[in-house]
C-alpha angles and dihedrals in degrees: 000000000000127000124207110240134149110214122223106248125214124249098211150349094265092060091057094044089051090052092051094045091045090052093051093045092043091234099113112115111251092238090057091062095092131150088266091050091051091054095040092051091046093052090046092050093048096045106031107026108060087158089071120074097216094192093053099037110032096088093053093044094054096039091050091049093048091052092046090061095045097267127140127225105209141122094298109027144029125028116026112194102196094047091047093049092047090055093046087054090047093050090049090050091049092049091052091054106036126099092197114114108183119082097236091042090053094046093047091048088049091052090052094046129085089258091059097054119113089234095050094115091054088069086070105026135050111239092245094054096041094051095044122116090242091057091048095048098044142357113288120190113248118260098206106045139338119274090235092070109131114250090239088065093052100061 
C-alpha cells in the first residue's frame, strides 16, 4: 500500500504563503502545483486564512485554478473531491497533534508525517472506491475506516 517517496521540503514561510496566494489568485505555474504544494496550501488555508471556509470553498478554489492553467475537471482528471477531503481531514488531524509553530516547520513536519504521504487516503479507502468517478466528482464516505481515526491508530 505504501510508496517510497521523499517529499520536497520548503525553505521558509514565504514560499508557502506565495503558493497559497498563487493558488487563490490563479497565478501559480501549473508545474508548481505538486503534492507538496497541495498540502502546503491546505495547511496555510486552514491555519492562516480564517476568512476562507475551506470545507465550503476548496473544490471551487482548486477547480478554478486547474482551469486557469489549461486543466480540465472531468471524470478522469483534475479536481478529485474525496482525495481532497481526505487530505483536508489529515491536515486538520496533523494540526491538532503537532507542536511545531512556524509555518514552514509545520508544513515540512506534515510532509514527513503519515498524513503527508501520497498514499494517505488509501488508509481509509479501497483503491477501487477512491479512484471511482463517484469519488472524484463528489465526496464518498470511506469504506475501510472513518477519516476521524486518530493518527496513533494509523501507524
